[in-house]
N, C-alpha and C positions, 0 to 999 in steps of 0.2 A: 251757204250757212255751215259753220263747222259743227261738229258733234259735241254733245255735252261730255263732261268728264267727272268722275267721282273724286272729290278731294279727300274725303274721310268716310270710313265705315266701321261700325261696330255692331254688336248684337241688337241694338235698339234703334239706330238711326243711320241715315246717310246724308252727307253734305255734298251737294252737287254744284257744278258750275253750268248754268244754262247759257247758250249762246243767244245773241240777238236774233230775232226772226222765228224762234221756235215757241210754240204755245206751251204754257205750263200744263195745262189739262186740255182734254178734247173740246173742241168747239162744235157748233152746229153744222151738220152736213158731212158727207163722206170725204170731202177734201180737207177737213179740219181734225182728222183723227190722229194724225202724227203730232205727237207732243212729248214733252219731257216725261210726264208720268207714264205714258204708254212705253216709251223706251226703257225706262228704269224697270217697270214691271216685267218686261220681257226677260230680264235677268234676275229680277227679285219679285217674284209674284206676290210676296207678303207686303211689299212696299205701299204706303198710303200717303196721300197729299196731306200736308200740314198747312202750307200757305202757298202763295204763288206770286210770280212776277208778271208784268205785262209782256205780251209777246215780243215787243221791240226792246225791252230792257234786258240787259244781260246780268250775270252775276250769280251770287250764292243762294241756293234753295235748300231747305231741309225736307227730307222725307222720313216718315216713321216706318219702322218694321213691326207691323201688327197693330191691333186695335188699342192695346193699352198704352203703347208707346205714342200712338197718334193722340189719344186722350190727354196725356201728360204734356206733350209738346204744344198742342193747341191751348192748353190752360196757360202755359207760359206766355203765349202771344196774347191771349185775352187779358192777362194781368200785367201786360207790358213788362215783362221780365226778360225780353229778348232785345238786346241792343243791336240796331241795324244802322249802318252808315253807307251812304251812296256817294258816288262822284258824278258830276255832270258838268258839261260845257254849256253855258248859257249865252245867249246873244247879248251884246252891249256891256257896259260897265256896271256891274251889280253894286248897288250901294244899300246900306241899311241904316236904321235908326240906332237906338241905344242898344249896347250889348248887355247880355245877362252876366252873371257872376263868373261864368266859365268861358266868356268871350264869344258867345254865339249871338247872331241876330235871329229873330223869331218872326214867323208868319203864322197868323191865326185867321182862318177863313173857312166857315162852314161850307161843305161840299155836297152838291146836289146833282143827281142825274138829269140831264136835259133830255126829257122823253121825246121831244120833237127832233132832236139831233143825235140821239144816242148812237155810239157809245160816248159822246161828248159829255163831260161833267163841267159844272160851273160853280163859282162862288155865289152863294145865295143864303139869305138868313134862315130859310127853312131847311137848309141842309144839315148834314151830320157834322158835329164839331171836328175840327181838324187843326193840328198844329205841327209845324215843321221848324227846326233849327237849321241855320246855315251859317257857314263862314267861307271866306275867300282863301283859296289855296294859291292861285296865281292870276295875273292879269295879262291880257293881250290887247292888241289894237282894236279888235272888234268883238272880243268875247272874254268871259271870265270863267275860270275853272273853280268850281264850288265843291265843298264837302257838305253833305246834307244828312240830317238825322230826323227822320219822321217820328214824332212822338206818338201819333195816331196812325192808323193804317188804312186810310180810305182809298177807294179805287181811283187811280190816276192822281193821287194827291200831290206828289212832287211836281208833276207836269202842270197841273192846274195852279198850284201855289206860285210857281215860278212865272208862269204867264201872267198871273194877277199882279206881279211886281213889274210887269213890263220887260221881263227877260226870259222869253221862251227858250227851252232846251234846243240846242242846234240838232237838226235832223229830225225833229218831232213832226210827224205827218198829220197830227191831229190838232195840235195847239200852237204851232208856229206858222207865221206867214210863209208863203211859198219860197220867198228868197232865203229865209232862215232855214226852212226844211231842206233845201237844195245844197246847203253848205257842207253837208256830210252824207255819206252813204247809208247811215243808220242813225237811230236815236242815240244821242251821246249821254246815256243814263246807265249807271253800272252799280249793281249791289256789291260793294267791295268788302264790307266788313260785317261779320255776324258774331255775336257773343251771347252766351246763356249758360245757365247752370244745368249740367246733365240731369235729366229727369229721373234717372235711376241711381247713378253713383254719387250725384251731388258735386261732381268735379266741375270746376270753372272751365269752359270751353270757348275758345276764340279762334275764328278762321278768317284769313285775309286773302283775297284774290285781287291783286292790284291791276290797274290798267295804266298805260303810260300815254296819257292824253295831254294836249297842251292847248292853251287858250288863243291859239292863232293857227291859221291855215298853213299846211294840212293838220287838222286837229288830231287824227289818229297816227300814232307812231308805233314802231315795231319793237322799241327797246326801251 
């Protein structure tokens, strides 16, 4: 597992790139204390968590410098004023229904924790409302490269929604069949794009950390 790196820093916030396999925050037990927040706080003791990514997901993460910055950034997330886009390689030929005015397909399915199988989440009418937009970037013989935009931010939302379409993410150890999981050495889900208005200066901020994946084996490429 590679180390995280800092893409941007100012007096109020940090934009970080988390590698796949690293927890965002500490888990339960002494073997789960190494995480992004702990590593960042070793260098920036004032840094505070604003949001998180799944352990197996890579990509852009925001942390705040101090309580007031954390409060303002969390408010942006709560008010859906942070635009997030992900890329994923999913198994099969992803197809959708009608497109919205901007050319996106939409998944709407309430998400509920399955207590008997936690941390597994499922689509269930008693779950929390969840919406995801997606579009095709490229197609291969066995997989599709997608751009994803979560409108809501439920736990495992993208993984559950794509599984519900019949197109689990390649490398997904929780939601993909064994054969699909074993097609890649990691979950092929990456938080690529993050945009928001700076909570102190009001400046428009946008950060992009691209990955060079393709919808055919080998899915991971180095350039």
